[in-house]
C-alpha positions as CSV (number, residue, x, y, z in Angstrom):
1,X,0.1,0.0,0.1
2,X,1.6,3.4,-0.9
3,X,-1.2,5.6,0.1
4,X,-4.8,6.2,1.0
5,X,-6.8,9.4,0.1
6,X,-10.4,9.6,1.2
7,X,-12.6,11.4,-1.3
8,X,-16.3,11.8,-1.7
9,X,-16.1,10.7,-5.5
10,X,-14.3,8.5,-7.7
11,X,-14.4,10.7,-10.7
12,X,-11.3,11.7,-13.0
13,X,-10.5,14.7,-11.0
14,X,-10.4,12.8,-7.7
15,X,-8.1,10.2,-9.5
16,X,-5.8,12.9,-10.9
17,X,-5.6,14.4,-7.2
18,X,-4.8,10.9,-5.9
19,X,-2.0,10.3,-8.4
20,X,-0.6,13.8,-7.8
21,X,-0.5,13.1,-3.9
22,X,1.2,9.7,-4.5
23,X,3.8,11.1,-6.9
24,X,4.6,14.1,-4.8
25,X,6.8,12.1,-2.5
26,X,8.5,10.0,-5.3
27,X,11.9,11.0,-6.8
28,X,11.3,8.9,-9.8
29,X,8.8,7.9,-12.3
30,X,7.3,4.6,-11.8
31,X,7.6,1.9,-14.5
32,X,4.0,0.8,-14.3
33,X,0.9,1.2,-12.0
34,X,-1.7,-1.3,-11.1
35,X,-5.2,0.0,-10.1
36,X,-8.8,-1.5,-10.1
37,X,-10.8,-1.3,-13.2
38,X,-12.2,2.0,-12.5
39,X,-12.5,4.2,-15.7
40,X,-11.4,7.2,-14.1
41,X,-7.9,6.0,-13.2
42,X,-7.1,5.3,-16.8
43,X,-8.4,8.9,-17.8
44,X,-6.3,10.5,-15.0
45,X,-3.2,8.4,-15.8
46,X,-3.1,9.4,-19.7
47,X,-3.0,13.1,-18.4
48,X,-0.4,12.7,-15.6
49,X,1.6,9.8,-16.5
50,X,1.2,9.1,-20.4
51,X,4.5,7.1,-20.6
52,X,3.8,4.7,-17.7
53,X,2.2,1.2,-18.3
54,X,-1.1,0.9,-16.7
55,X,-2.5,-2.5,-15.7
56,X,-5.9,-3.1,-14.5
57,X,-6.4,-6.8,-15.1
58,X,-8.4,-8.9,-12.9
59,X,-6.7,-10.1,-9.6
60,X,-3.6,-7.8,-10.2
61,X,-4.8,-5.4,-7.7
62,X,-5.1,-8.1,-4.8
63,X,-1.9,-6.7,-3.1
64,X,-3.4,-3.3,-2.9
65,X,-6.8,-4.6,-1.8
66,X,-5.4,-6.8,0.8
67,X,-3.3,-4.1,2.3
68,X,-6.6,-2.1,2.9
69,X,-7.9,-5.0,5.2
70,X,-6.5,-3.5,8.5
71,X,-8.1,-0.2,7.7
72,X,-11.5,-2.0,7.0
73,X,-11.1,-3.9,10.1
74,X,-10.4,-0.6,12.2
75,X,-13.3,1.1,10.4
76,X,-15.7,-1.6,11.4
77,X,-14.6,-1.4,15.1
78,X,-15.2,2.1,15.0
79,X,-18.6,1.7,13.4
80,X,-17.5,3.9,10.6
81,X,-15.7,7.2,10.7
82,X,-17.5,10.3,11.6
83,X,-16.4,12.3,8.4
84,X,-14.1,12.0,5.7
85,X,-11.8,14.4,7.1
86,X,-11.5,12.1,10.1
87,X,-10.9,9.1,8.2
88,X,-8.1,10.8,6.3
89,X,-6.4,12.1,9.2
90,X,-6.4,8.6,10.9
91,X,-5.6,6.6,7.8
92,X,-2.5,8.8,7.1
93,X,-0.8,7.7,10.0
94,X,-2.3,4.5,10.9
95,X,-0.6,2.6,8.0
96,X,2.9,3.4,9.3
97,X,2.2,2.7,12.9
98,X,0.4,-0.6,12.1
99,X,3.3,-1.8,9.9
100,X,5.8,-0.9,12.6
101,X,4.0,-3.3,15.1
102,X,3.5,-6.2,12.4
103,X,7.0,-7.4,11.6
104,X,6.0,-10.6,9.6
105,X,5.5,-13.0,12.3
106,X,5.4,-16.0,10.0
107,X,9.0,-15.3,8.7
108,X,10.4,-15.3,12.2
109,X,11.2,-17.8,15.0
110,X,9.4,-17.0,18.2
111,X,12.6,-16.0,20.0
112,X,13.4,-13.5,17.1
113,X,9.9,-12.2,17.0
114,X,9.7,-11.7,20.8
115,X,13.0,-9.6,20.5
116,X,11.8,-7.6,17.7
117,X,8.7,-6.6,19.4
118,X,10.4,-5.9,22.7
119,X,12.6,-3.4,20.9
120,X,9.9,-1.8,18.8
121,X,7.8,-1.4,22.1
122,X,10.8,0.3,23.7
123,X,11.2,2.6,20.8
124,X,7.6,3.5,20.8
125,X,7.6,4.1,24.7
126,X,10.7,6.5,24.1
127,X,8.9,8.3,21.3
128,X,5.8,8.8,23.4
129,X,7.7,10.0,26.3
130,X,9.7,12.7,24.3
131,X,6.4,13.8,22.8
132,X,4.8,14.4,26.1
133,X,8.0,16.1,27.6
134,X,7.8,18.7,24.8
């Protein structure tokens, strides 16, 4: 997952805004992009990234869709966000923090996983204590 932008519409203008936000932080032009089959992505891509390959075949977007599952799970627990602004503020930070506390348990032995999590929680506590001191 590269970014999330909550918008009330999914038209060409919204897609162009999303692409600009996504590309703003990049220092290179991507070789290709994969989106769902929404037509507004293709229209926006033609204007903003004309030389980039755009793939929107079935099942290619699974990685992007699966990366949104923690967001959807959180949204279900909250019974929906109060507003699109609230959702955007939450989602812009949530992805970074969530990935910090999910080191890929299936790839690690239990001893290594516990050590990594111990270090990460220590870093988190230090960060929180620094912010409260300021």
